[in-house]
mmCIF file of the N, C-alpha and C atoms, coordinates in Angstrom:
data_MODEL
# 
_entry.id   MODEL 
# 
loop_
_atom_site.group_PDB 
_atom_site.id 
_atom_site.type_symbol 
_atom_site.label_atom_id 
_atom_site.label_alt_id 
_atom_site.label_comp_id 
_atom_site.label_asym_id 
_atom_site.label_entity_id 
_atom_site.label_seq_id 
_atom_site.pdbx_PDB_ins_code 
_atom_site.Cartn_x 
_atom_site.Cartn_y 
_atom_site.Cartn_z 
_atom_site.occupancy 
_atom_site.B_iso_or_equiv 
_atom_site.pdbx_formal_charge 
_atom_site.auth_seq_id 
_atom_site.auth_comp_id 
_atom_site.auth_asym_id 
_atom_site.auth_atom_id 
_atom_site.pdbx_PDB_model_num 
ATOM 1   N N  . MET A 1 1  ? 2.075   -4.235  2.999   1.00 0.00 ? 1  MET A N  1 
ATOM 2   C CA . MET A 1 1  ? 0.653   -4.819  3.198   1.00 0.00 ? 1  MET A CA 1 
ATOM 3   C C  . MET A 1 1  ? 0.045   -5.619  2.434   1.00 0.00 ? 1  MET A C  1 
ATOM 4   N N  . SER A 1 2  ? -0.229  -6.439  2.499   1.00 0.00 ? 2  SER A N  1 
ATOM 5   C CA . SER A 1 2  ? -0.853  -7.154  1.059   1.00 0.00 ? 2  SER A CA 1 
ATOM 6   C C  . SER A 1 2  ? -1.620  -8.283  0.921   1.00 0.00 ? 2  SER A C  1 
ATOM 7   N N  . HIS A 1 3  ? -2.347  -9.129  0.206   1.00 0.00 ? 3  HIS A N  1 
ATOM 8   C CA . HIS A 1 3  ? -3.391  -9.982  0.564   1.00 0.00 ? 3  HIS A CA 1 
ATOM 9   C C  . HIS A 1 3  ? -1.990  -11.288 -0.649  1.00 0.00 ? 3  HIS A C  1 
ATOM 10  N N  . GLY A 1 4  ? -1.471  -10.316 -1.210  1.00 0.00 ? 4  GLY A N  1 
ATOM 11  C CA . GLY A 1 4  ? -0.343  -11.995 -1.921  1.00 0.00 ? 4  GLY A CA 1 
ATOM 12  C C  . GLY A 1 4  ? -1.470  -12.011 -3.190  1.00 0.00 ? 4  GLY A C  1 
ATOM 13  N N  . ASP A 1 5  ? -1.952  -10.792 -3.767  1.00 0.00 ? 5  ASP A N  1 
ATOM 14  C CA . ASP A 1 5  ? -2.797  -11.323 -4.866  1.00 0.00 ? 5  ASP A CA 1 
ATOM 15  C C  . ASP A 1 5  ? -1.902  -10.326 -5.398  1.00 0.00 ? 5  ASP A C  1 
ATOM 16  N N  . GLY A 1 6  ? -1.129  -10.307 -6.600  1.00 0.00 ? 6  GLY A N  1 
ATOM 17  C CA . GLY A 1 6  ? -0.574  -9.559  -7.492  1.00 0.00 ? 6  GLY A CA 1 
ATOM 18  C C  . GLY A 1 6  ? -1.216  -8.313  -8.189  1.00 0.00 ? 6  GLY A C  1 
ATOM 19  N N  . ASP A 1 7  ? -2.589  -8.868  -8.600  1.00 0.00 ? 7  ASP A N  1 
ATOM 20  C CA . ASP A 1 7  ? -3.333  -7.961  -9.750  1.00 0.00 ? 7  ASP A CA 1 
ATOM 21  C C  . ASP A 1 7  ? -3.399  -6.354  -8.032  1.00 0.00 ? 7  ASP A C  1 
ATOM 22  N N  . HIS A 1 8  ? -3.861  -6.727  -6.754  1.00 0.00 ? 8  HIS A N  1 
ATOM 23  C CA . HIS A 1 8  ? -3.760  -4.880  -6.700  1.00 0.00 ? 8  HIS A CA 1 
ATOM 24  C C  . HIS A 1 8  ? -2.839  -4.409  -6.562  1.00 0.00 ? 8  HIS A C  1 
ATOM 25  N N  . GLU A 1 9  ? -1.677  -5.088  -7.247  1.00 0.00 ? 9  GLU A N  1 
ATOM 26  C CA . GLU A 1 9  ? -0.598  -3.743  -6.589  1.00 0.00 ? 9  GLU A CA 1 
ATOM 27  C C  . GLU A 1 9  ? -0.199  -3.381  -8.167  1.00 0.00 ? 9  GLU A C  1 
ATOM 28  N N  . ARG A 1 10 ? -0.950  -3.970  -9.461  1.00 0.00 ? 10 ARG A N  1 
ATOM 29  C CA . ARG A 1 10 ? -0.834  -2.947  -10.106 1.00 0.00 ? 10 ARG A CA 1 
ATOM 30  C C  . ARG A 1 10 ? -2.000  -1.985  -10.613 1.00 0.00 ? 10 ARG A C  1 
ATOM 31  N N  . PHE A 1 11 ? -2.656  -1.557  -9.689  1.00 0.00 ? 11 PHE A N  1 
ATOM 32  C CA . PHE A 1 11 ? -3.258  -0.270  -9.454  1.00 0.00 ? 11 PHE A CA 1 
ATOM 33  C C  . PHE A 1 11 ? -3.878  0.806   -8.117  1.00 0.00 ? 11 PHE A C  1 
ATOM 34  N N  . ALA A 1 12 ? -4.467  2.216   -8.553  1.00 0.00 ? 12 ALA A N  1 
ATOM 35  C CA . ALA A 1 12 ? -4.919  2.647   -7.594  1.00 0.00 ? 12 ALA A CA 1 
ATOM 36  C C  . ALA A 1 12 ? -5.793  2.544   -7.271  1.00 0.00 ? 12 ALA A C  1 
ATOM 37  N N  . HIS A 1 13 ? -6.199  2.321   -5.387  1.00 0.00 ? 13 HIS A N  1 
ATOM 38  C CA . HIS A 1 13 ? -7.230  2.110   -5.038  1.00 0.00 ? 13 HIS A CA 1 
ATOM 39  C C  . HIS A 1 13 ? -7.705  3.169   -4.199  1.00 0.00 ? 13 HIS A C  1 
ATOM 40  N N  . TYR A 1 14 ? -9.245  3.093   -4.162  1.00 0.00 ? 14 TYR A N  1 
ATOM 41  C CA . TYR A 1 14 ? -10.368 4.104   -3.643  1.00 0.00 ? 14 TYR A CA 1 
ATOM 42  C C  . TYR A 1 14 ? -10.063 3.505   -1.914  1.00 0.00 ? 14 TYR A C  1 
ATOM 43  N N  . VAL A 1 15 ? -9.542  5.210   -1.326  1.00 0.00 ? 15 VAL A N  1 
ATOM 44  C CA . VAL A 1 15 ? -9.350  5.315   0.373   1.00 0.00 ? 15 VAL A CA 1 
ATOM 45  C C  . VAL A 1 15 ? -9.622  5.914   1.119   1.00 0.00 ? 15 VAL A C  1 
ATOM 46  N N  . GLN A 1 16 ? -10.437 5.884   2.196   1.00 0.00 ? 16 GLN A N  1 
ATOM 47  C CA . GLN A 1 16 ? -10.691 7.430   3.140   1.00 0.00 ? 16 GLN A CA 1 
ATOM 48  C C  . GLN A 1 16 ? -10.080 7.943   2.645   1.00 0.00 ? 16 GLN A C  1 
ATOM 49  N N  . LYS A 1 17 ? -10.321 9.064   2.269   1.00 0.00 ? 17 LYS A N  1 
ATOM 50  C CA . LYS A 1 17 ? -9.255  11.220  2.336   1.00 0.00 ? 17 LYS A CA 1 
ATOM 51  C C  . LYS A 1 17 ? -8.580  10.162  4.079   1.00 0.00 ? 17 LYS A C  1 
ATOM 52  N N  . ASP A 1 18 ? -9.490  10.922  5.041   1.00 0.00 ? 18 ASP A N  1 
ATOM 53  C CA . ASP A 1 18 ? -8.914  10.794  6.261   1.00 0.00 ? 18 ASP A CA 1 
ATOM 54  C C  . ASP A 1 18 ? -7.920  9.683   6.731   1.00 0.00 ? 18 ASP A C  1 
ATOM 55  N N  . LYS A 1 19 ? -7.717  8.472   5.864   1.00 0.00 ? 19 LYS A N  1 
ATOM 56  C CA . LYS A 1 19 ? -7.283  6.987   6.509   1.00 0.00 ? 19 LYS A CA 1 
ATOM 57  C C  . LYS A 1 19 ? -5.864  7.814   5.913   1.00 0.00 ? 19 LYS A C  1 
ATOM 58  N N  . ILE A 1 20 ? -6.069  7.751   4.194   1.00 0.00 ? 20 ILE A N  1 
ATOM 59  C CA . ILE A 1 20 ? -4.995  8.517   4.073   1.00 0.00 ? 20 ILE A CA 1 
ATOM 60  C C  . ILE A 1 20 ? -3.160  9.829   4.589   1.00 0.00 ? 20 ILE A C  1 
ATOM 61  N N  . MET A 1 21 ? -4.516  10.377  5.316   1.00 0.00 ? 21 MET A N  1 
ATOM 62  C CA . MET A 1 21 ? -3.348  11.479  5.950   1.00 0.00 ? 21 MET A CA 1 
ATOM 63  C C  . MET A 1 21 ? -3.034  10.887  7.277   1.00 0.00 ? 21 MET A C  1 
ATOM 64  N N  . ALA A 1 22 ? -3.638  9.987   7.773   1.00 0.00 ? 22 ALA A N  1 
ATOM 65  C CA . ALA A 1 22 ? -3.430  9.503   8.940   1.00 0.00 ? 22 ALA A CA 1 
ATOM 66  C C  . ALA A 1 22 ? -2.353  8.616   8.629   1.00 0.00 ? 22 ALA A C  1 
ATOM 67  N N  . SER A 1 23 ? -1.752  8.039   7.705   1.00 0.00 ? 23 SER A N  1 
ATOM 68  C CA . SER A 1 23 ? -1.093  7.140   7.264   1.00 0.00 ? 23 SER A CA 1 
ATOM 69  C C  . SER A 1 23 ? 0.191   8.378   6.351   1.00 0.00 ? 23 SER A C  1 
ATOM 70  N N  . ALA A 1 24 ? -0.095  8.554   5.883   1.00 0.00 ? 24 ALA A N  1 
ATOM 71  C CA . ALA A 1 24 ? 1.150   10.016  5.749   1.00 0.00 ? 24 ALA A CA 1 
ATOM 72  C C  . ALA A 1 24 ? 1.651   10.527  7.039   1.00 0.00 ? 24 ALA A C  1 
ATOM 73  N N  . LEU A 1 25 ? 0.560   10.561  8.144   1.00 0.00 ? 25 LEU A N  1 
ATOM 74  C CA . LEU A 1 25 ? 1.493   11.191  9.227   1.00 0.00 ? 25 LEU A CA 1 
ATOM 75  C C  . LEU A 1 25 ? 1.915   10.349  9.815   1.00 0.00 ? 25 LEU A C  1 
ATOM 76  N N  . ASP A 1 26 ? 1.380   8.538   10.263  1.00 0.00 ? 26 ASP A N  1 
ATOM 77  C CA . ASP A 1 26 ? 2.132   8.052   11.319  1.00 0.00 ? 26 ASP A CA 1 
ATOM 78  C C  . ASP A 1 26 ? 2.346   7.072   11.016  1.00 0.00 ? 26 ASP A C  1 
ATOM 79  N N  . GLY A 1 27 ? 2.365   6.559   9.665   1.00 0.00 ? 27 GLY A N  1 
ATOM 80  C CA . GLY A 1 27 ? 2.464   4.844   8.686   1.00 0.00 ? 27 GLY A CA 1 
ATOM 81  C C  . GLY A 1 27 ? 1.726   3.986   8.932   1.00 0.00 ? 27 GLY A C  1 
ATOM 82  N N  . THR A 1 28 ? 0.571   4.362   9.080   1.00 0.00 ? 28 THR A N  1 
ATOM 83  C CA . THR A 1 28 ? -0.289  2.432   9.074   1.00 0.00 ? 28 THR A CA 1 
ATOM 84  C C  . THR A 1 28 ? -1.311  2.472   8.408   1.00 0.00 ? 28 THR A C  1 
ATOM 85  N N  . PRO A 1 29 ? -1.404  1.322   8.482   1.00 0.00 ? 29 PRO A N  1 
ATOM 86  C CA . PRO A 1 29 ? -1.782  0.951   6.644   1.00 0.00 ? 29 PRO A CA 1 
ATOM 87  C C  . PRO A 1 29 ? -3.042  1.514   6.217   1.00 0.00 ? 29 PRO A C  1 
ATOM 88  N N  . VAL A 1 30 ? -3.731  1.737   5.557   1.00 0.00 ? 30 VAL A N  1 
ATOM 89  C CA . VAL A 1 30 ? -5.298  1.441   4.853   1.00 0.00 ? 30 VAL A CA 1 
ATOM 90  C C  . VAL A 1 30 ? -5.197  0.434   4.706   1.00 0.00 ? 30 VAL A C  1 
ATOM 91  N N  . VAL A 1 31 ? -7.208  0.619   4.574   1.00 0.00 ? 31 VAL A N  1 
ATOM 92  C CA . VAL A 1 31 ? -7.564  -0.482  3.839   1.00 0.00 ? 31 VAL A CA 1 
ATOM 93  C C  . VAL A 1 31 ? -8.816  0.588   2.887   1.00 0.00 ? 31 VAL A C  1 
ATOM 94  N N  . ALA A 1 32 ? -8.488  -0.429  0.991   1.00 0.00 ? 32 ALA A N  1 
ATOM 95  C CA . ALA A 1 32 ? -8.973  0.054   0.342   1.00 0.00 ? 32 ALA A CA 1 
ATOM 96  C C  . ALA A 1 32 ? -10.592 -0.704  0.392   1.00 0.00 ? 32 ALA A C  1 
ATOM 97  N N  . LEU A 1 33 ? -11.088 0.089   -0.868  1.00 0.00 ? 33 LEU A N  1 
ATOM 98  C CA . LEU A 1 33 ? -12.397 -0.331  -1.237  1.00 0.00 ? 33 LEU A CA 1 
ATOM 99  C C  . LEU A 1 33 ? -12.878 -1.839  -0.982  1.00 0.00 ? 33 LEU A C  1 
ATOM 100 N N  . CYS A 1 34 ? -11.798 -2.360  -1.997  1.00 0.00 ? 34 CYS A N  1 
ATOM 101 C CA . CYS A 1 34 ? -12.000 -3.619  -1.862  1.00 0.00 ? 34 CYS A CA 1 
ATOM 102 C C  . CYS A 1 34 ? -10.838 -5.048  -0.900  1.00 0.00 ? 34 CYS A C  1 
ATOM 103 N N  . GLY A 1 35 ? -10.075 -3.955  -0.568  1.00 0.00 ? 35 GLY A N  1 
ATOM 104 C CA . GLY A 1 35 ? -10.099 -5.494  0.971   1.00 0.00 ? 35 GLY A CA 1 
ATOM 105 C C  . GLY A 1 35 ? -8.536  -4.679  1.036   1.00 0.00 ? 35 GLY A C  1 
ATOM 106 N N  . LYS A 1 36 ? -7.810  -4.302  0.481   1.00 0.00 ? 36 LYS A N  1 
ATOM 107 C CA . LYS A 1 36 ? -6.234  -4.025  -0.047  1.00 0.00 ? 36 LYS A CA 1 
ATOM 108 C C  . LYS A 1 36 ? -5.825  -3.390  1.062   1.00 0.00 ? 36 LYS A C  1 
ATOM 109 N N  . VAL A 1 37 ? -4.777  -4.343  1.961   1.00 0.00 ? 37 VAL A N  1 
ATOM 110 C CA . VAL A 1 37 ? -4.418  -3.288  2.883   1.00 0.00 ? 37 VAL A CA 1 
ATOM 111 C C  . VAL A 1 37 ? -2.847  -3.519  2.759   1.00 0.00 ? 37 VAL A C  1 
ATOM 112 N N  . TRP A 1 38 ? -2.772  -2.255  3.137   1.00 0.00 ? 38 TRP A N  1 
ATOM 113 C CA . TRP A 1 38 ? -1.020  -1.236  2.556   1.00 0.00 ? 38 TRP A CA 1 
ATOM 114 C C  . TRP A 1 38 ? -0.935  -0.021  3.090   1.00 0.00 ? 38 TRP A C  1 
ATOM 115 N N  . VAL A 1 39 ? 0.589   0.244   2.934   1.00 0.00 ? 39 VAL A N  1 
ATOM 116 C CA . VAL A 1 39 ? 0.884   1.383   3.776   1.00 0.00 ? 39 VAL A CA 1 
ATOM 117 C C  . VAL A 1 39 ? 1.333   2.083   1.753   1.00 0.00 ? 39 VAL A C  1 
ATOM 118 N N  . PRO A 1 40 ? 0.536   3.639   2.218   1.00 0.00 ? 40 PRO A N  1 
ATOM 119 C CA . PRO A 1 40 ? 0.760   3.673   0.717   1.00 0.00 ? 40 PRO A CA 1 
ATOM 120 C C  . PRO A 1 40 ? 2.210   4.531   0.680   1.00 0.00 ? 40 PRO A C  1 
ATOM 121 N N  . GLY A 1 41 ? 2.678   4.892   -1.145  1.00 0.00 ? 41 GLY A N  1 
ATOM 122 C CA . GLY A 1 41 ? 3.496   5.188   -0.712  1.00 0.00 ? 41 GLY A CA 1 
ATOM 123 C C  . GLY A 1 41 ? 3.831   5.276   -2.285  1.00 0.00 ? 41 GLY A C  1 
ATOM 124 N N  . ARG A 1 42 ? 3.402   4.859   -2.813  1.00 0.00 ? 42 ARG A N  1 
ATOM 125 C CA . ARG A 1 42 ? 3.249   4.893   -4.904  1.00 0.00 ? 42 ARG A CA 1 
ATOM 126 C C  . ARG A 1 42 ? 2.281   6.649   -4.956  1.00 0.00 ? 42 ARG A C  1 
ATOM 127 N N  . ASP A 1 43 ? 2.704   7.007   -6.141  1.00 0.00 ? 43 ASP A N  1 
ATOM 128 C CA . ASP A 1 43 ? 2.575   8.140   -6.701  1.00 0.00 ? 43 ASP A CA 1 
ATOM 129 C C  . ASP A 1 43 ? 0.796   7.894   -7.707  1.00 0.00 ? 43 ASP A C  1 
ATOM 130 N N  . PRO A 1 44 ? -0.491  7.400   -7.140  1.00 0.00 ? 44 PRO A N  1 
ATOM 131 C CA . PRO A 1 44 ? -1.662  6.792   -7.720  1.00 0.00 ? 44 PRO A CA 1 
ATOM 132 C C  . PRO A 1 44 ? -2.152  6.894   -8.722  1.00 0.00 ? 44 PRO A C  1 
ATOM 133 N N  . LYS A 1 45 ? -1.418  8.169   -9.434  1.00 0.00 ? 45 LYS A N  1 
ATOM 134 C CA . LYS A 1 45 ? -1.861  8.564   -10.890 1.00 0.00 ? 45 LYS A CA 1 
ATOM 135 C C  . LYS A 1 45 ? -0.614  7.742   -11.602 1.00 0.00 ? 45 LYS A C  1 
ATOM 136 N N  . LYS A 1 46 ? -0.472  7.510   -10.990 1.00 0.00 ? 46 LYS A N  1 
ATOM 137 C CA . LYS A 1 46 ? 1.346   6.537   -12.087 1.00 0.00 ? 46 LYS A CA 1 
ATOM 138 C C  . LYS A 1 46 ? 0.570   5.169   -12.667 1.00 0.00 ? 46 LYS A C  1 
ATOM 139 N N  . TYR A 1 47 ? -1.276  5.014   -12.045 1.00 0.00 ? 47 TYR A N  1 
ATOM 140 C CA . TYR A 1 47 ? -1.847  3.290   -12.313 1.00 0.00 ? 47 TYR A CA 1 
ATOM 141 C C  . TYR A 1 47 ? -3.446  3.394   -12.775 1.00 0.00 ? 47 TYR A C  1 
ATOM 142 N N  . PRO A 1 48 ? -3.460  2.574   -13.008 1.00 0.00 ? 48 PRO A N  1 
ATOM 143 C CA . PRO A 1 48 ? -5.532  2.927   -13.449 1.00 0.00 ? 48 PRO A CA 1 
ATOM 144 C C  . PRO A 1 48 ? -6.238  2.273   -12.208 1.00 0.00 ? 48 PRO A C  1 
ATOM 145 N N  . VAL A 1 49 ? -7.744  2.503   -11.755 1.00 0.00 ? 49 VAL A N  1 
ATOM 146 C CA . VAL A 1 49 ? -7.913  2.130   -11.467 1.00 0.00 ? 49 VAL A CA 1 
ATOM 147 C C  . VAL A 1 49 ? -8.349  1.034   -11.047 1.00 0.00 ? 49 VAL A C  1 
ATOM 148 N N  . CYS A 1 50 ? -8.249  0.689   -9.843  1.00 0.00 ? 50 CYS A N  1 
ATOM 149 C CA . CYS A 1 50 ? -8.803  -0.998  -9.415  1.00 0.00 ? 50 CYS A CA 1 
ATOM 150 C C  . CYS A 1 50 ? -10.648 -1.133  -9.886  1.00 0.00 ? 50 CYS A C  1 
ATOM 151 N N  . PRO A 1 51 ? -10.277 -1.989  -10.986 1.00 0.00 ? 51 PRO A N  1 
ATOM 152 C CA . PRO A 1 51 ? -11.608 -2.511  -11.315 1.00 0.00 ? 51 PRO A CA 1 
ATOM 153 C C  . PRO A 1 51 ? -12.794 -2.626  -9.899  1.00 0.00 ? 51 PRO A C  1 
ATOM 154 N N  . MET A 1 52 ? -12.174 -3.255  -9.190  1.00 0.00 ? 52 MET A N  1 
ATOM 155 C CA . MET A 1 52 ? -13.149 -3.717  -8.156  1.00 0.00 ? 52 MET A CA 1 
ATOM 156 C C  . MET A 1 52 ? -13.858 -2.158  -7.037  1.00 0.00 ? 52 MET A C  1 
ATOM 157 N N  . CYS A 1 53 ? -12.380 -1.995  -6.731  1.00 0.00 ? 53 CYS A N  1 
ATOM 158 C CA . CYS A 1 53 ? -12.558 -0.539  -6.001  1.00 0.00 ? 53 CYS A CA 1 
ATOM 159 C C  . CYS A 1 53 ? -13.636 0.792   -6.170  1.00 0.00 ? 53 CYS A C  1 
ATOM 160 N N  . LYS A 1 54 ? -13.398 0.033   -8.058  1.00 0.00 ? 54 LYS A N  1 
ATOM 161 C CA . LYS A 1 54 ? -14.370 1.499   -9.052  1.00 0.00 ? 54 LYS A CA 1 
ATOM 162 C C  . LYS A 1 54 ? -15.782 1.023   -8.530  1.00 0.00 ? 54 LYS A C  1 
ATOM 163 N N  . GLU A 1 55 ? -16.034 -0.240  -8.991  1.00 0.00 ? 55 GLU A N  1 
ATOM 164 C CA . GLU A 1 55 ? -17.621 -0.927  -9.165  1.00 0.00 ? 55 GLU A CA 1 
ATOM 165 C C  . GLU A 1 55 ? -17.969 -0.877  -7.360  1.00 0.00 ? 55 GLU A C  1 
ATOM 166 N N  . ILE A 1 56 ? -17.113 -1.171  -6.380  1.00 0.00 ? 56 ILE A N  1 
ATOM 167 C CA . ILE A 1 56 ? -17.844 -0.464  -5.057  1.00 0.00 ? 56 ILE A CA 1 
ATOM 168 C C  . ILE A 1 56 ? -19.000 0.906   -4.716  1.00 0.00 ? 56 ILE A C  1 
ATOM 169 N N  . TYR A 1 57 ? -17.474 1.609   -5.445  1.00 0.00 ? 57 TYR A N  1 
ATOM 170 C CA . TYR A 1 57 ? -17.589 3.033   -5.187  1.00 0.00 ? 57 TYR A CA 1 
ATOM 171 C C  . TYR A 1 57 ? -18.571 3.279   -5.928  1.00 0.00 ? 57 TYR A C  1 
ATOM 172 N N  . ASP A 1 58 ? -18.728 3.161   -7.378  1.00 0.00 ? 58 ASP A N  1 
ATOM 173 C CA . ASP A 1 58 ? -19.691 3.263   -8.024  1.00 0.00 ? 58 ASP A CA 1 
ATOM 174 C C  . ASP A 1 58 ? -21.141 3.066   -7.466  1.00 0.00 ? 58 ASP A C  1 
ATOM 175 N N  . SER A 1 59 ? -21.155 1.495   -6.826  1.00 0.00 ? 59 SER A N  1 
ATOM 176 C CA . SER A 1 59 ? -22.874 0.970   -6.963  1.00 0.00 ? 59 SER A CA 1 
ATOM 177 C C  . SER A 1 59 ? -23.308 2.202   -5.253  1.00 0.00 ? 59 SER A C  1 
ATOM 178 N N  . MET A 1 60 ? -22.425 2.751   -4.639  1.00 0.00 ? 60 MET A N  1 
ATOM 179 C CA . MET A 1 60 ? -22.346 3.350   -3.056  1.00 0.00 ? 60 MET A CA 1 
ATOM 180 C C  . MET A 1 60 ? -23.800 4.271   -3.470  1.00 0.00 ? 60 MET A C  1 
ATOM 181 N N  . GLY A 1 61 ? -22.942 4.969   -4.685  1.00 0.00 ? 61 GLY A N  1 
ATOM 182 C CA . GLY A 1 61 ? -24.580 5.989   -4.682  1.00 0.00 ? 61 GLY A CA 1 
ATOM 183 C C  . GLY A 1 61 ? -24.100 7.391   -3.835  1.00 0.00 ? 61 GLY A C  1 
ATOM 184 N N  . PRO A 1 62 ? -24.590 8.454   -4.430  1.00 0.00 ? 62 PRO A N  1 
ATOM 185 C CA . PRO A 1 62 ? -24.655 9.960   -3.743  1.00 0.00 ? 62 PRO A CA 1 
ATOM 186 C C  . PRO A 1 62 ? -24.592 10.418  -1.808  1.00 0.00 ? 62 PRO A C  1 
ATOM 187 N N  . GLY A 1 63 ? -23.783 10.700  -1.171  1.00 0.00 ? 63 GLY A N  1 
ATOM 188 C CA . GLY A 1 63 ? -24.552 11.039  0.145   1.00 0.00 ? 63 GLY A CA 1 
ATOM 189 C C  . GLY A 1 63 ? -23.793 10.547  0.900   1.00 0.00 ? 63 GLY A C  1 
ATOM 190 N N  . GLY A 1 64 ? -22.927 9.345   0.533   1.00 0.00 ? 64 GLY A N  1 
ATOM 191 C CA . GLY A 1 64 ? -21.967 8.240   0.804   1.00 0.00 ? 64 GLY A CA 1 
ATOM 192 C C  . GLY A 1 64 ? -20.891 9.232   1.666   1.00 0.00 ? 64 GLY A C  1 
ATOM 193 N N  . ASP A 1 65 ? -20.453 8.836   2.485   1.00 0.00 ? 65 ASP A N  1 
ATOM 194 C CA . ASP A 1 65 ? -18.758 9.485   2.785   1.00 0.00 ? 65 ASP A CA 1 
ATOM 195 C C  . ASP A 1 65 ? -18.263 9.722   1.989   1.00 0.00 ? 65 ASP A C  1 
ATOM 196 N N  . LYS A 1 66 ? -18.136 11.341  2.655   1.00 0.00 ? 66 LYS A N  1 
ATOM 197 C CA . LYS A 1 66 ? -17.083 12.274  1.597   1.00 0.00 ? 66 LYS A CA 1 
ATOM 198 C C  . LYS A 1 66 ? -15.734 11.813  1.038   1.00 0.00 ? 66 LYS A C  1 
ATOM 199 N N  . GLY A 1 67 ? -15.290 11.587  2.545   1.00 0.00 ? 67 GLY A N  1 
ATOM 200 C CA . GLY A 1 67 ? -14.124 10.903  2.274   1.00 0.00 ? 67 GLY A CA 1 
ATOM 201 C C  . GLY A 1 67 ? -13.638 9.905   1.440   1.00 0.00 ? 67 GLY A C  1 
ATOM 202 N N  . LYS A 1 68 ? -14.641 9.480   0.787   1.00 0.00 ? 68 LYS A N  1 
ATOM 203 C CA . LYS A 1 68 ? -14.692 8.029   -0.315  1.00 0.00 ? 68 LYS A CA 1 
ATOM 204 C C  . LYS A 1 68 ? -13.597 8.502   -1.536  1.00 0.00 ? 68 LYS A C  1 
ATOM 205 N N  . GLY A 1 69 ? -13.270 8.029   -2.273  1.00 0.00 ? 69 GLY A N  1 
ATOM 206 C CA . GLY A 1 69 ? -12.664 7.766   -3.611  1.00 0.00 ? 69 GLY A CA 1 
ATOM 207 C C  . GLY A 1 69 ? -11.659 8.599   -3.971  1.00 0.00 ? 69 GLY A C  1 
ATOM 208 N N  . ASP A 1 70 ? -11.369 8.690   -2.660  1.00 0.00 ? 70 ASP A N  1 
ATOM 209 C CA . ASP A 1 70 ? -9.696  9.630   -3.150  1.00 0.00 ? 70 ASP A CA 1 
ATOM 210 C C  . ASP A 1 70 ? -8.726  8.096   -3.685  1.00 0.00 ? 70 ASP A C  1 
ATOM 211 N N  . LYS A 1 71 ? -8.376  8.389   -4.693  1.00 0.00 ? 71 LYS A N  1 
ATOM 212 C CA . LYS A 1 71 ? -7.043  7.373   -4.973  1.00 0.00 ? 71 LYS A CA 1 
ATOM 213 C C  . LYS A 1 71 ? -5.665  6.946   -4.462  1.00 0.00 ? 71 LYS A C  1 
ATOM 214 N N  . ASP A 1 72 ? -5.312  6.414   -4.461  1.00 0.00 ? 72 ASP A N  1 
ATOM 215 C CA . ASP A 1 72 ? -3.833  6.646   -3.538  1.00 0.00 ? 72 ASP A CA 1 
ATOM 216 C C  . ASP A 1 72 ? -3.351  4.611   -3.687  1.00 0.00 ? 72 ASP A C  1 
ATOM 217 N N  . LYS A 1 73 ? -1.826  4.189   -3.871  1.00 0.00 ? 73 LYS A N  1 
ATOM 218 C CA . LYS A 1 73 ? -1.409  3.271   -4.539  1.00 0.00 ? 73 LYS A CA 1 
ATOM 219 C C  . LYS A 1 73 ? -0.744  3.339   -3.154  1.00 0.00 ? 73 LYS A C  1 
# 
């Protein structure tokens, strides 16, 4: 699932770790910090980090949700 914006397909996105685990178990879609919605299935290490996710993550500062910051594509 995607918003139809092709740029989202070229990046690894930041997603809460527990959401990635749930998706891996039952196939539910995840929501990245930038708003992209999809079911992860590709190796995130093969893609550059989404600039919007990185900007949002960097602006969160320390002490936020410890599950945030995991990349997945």
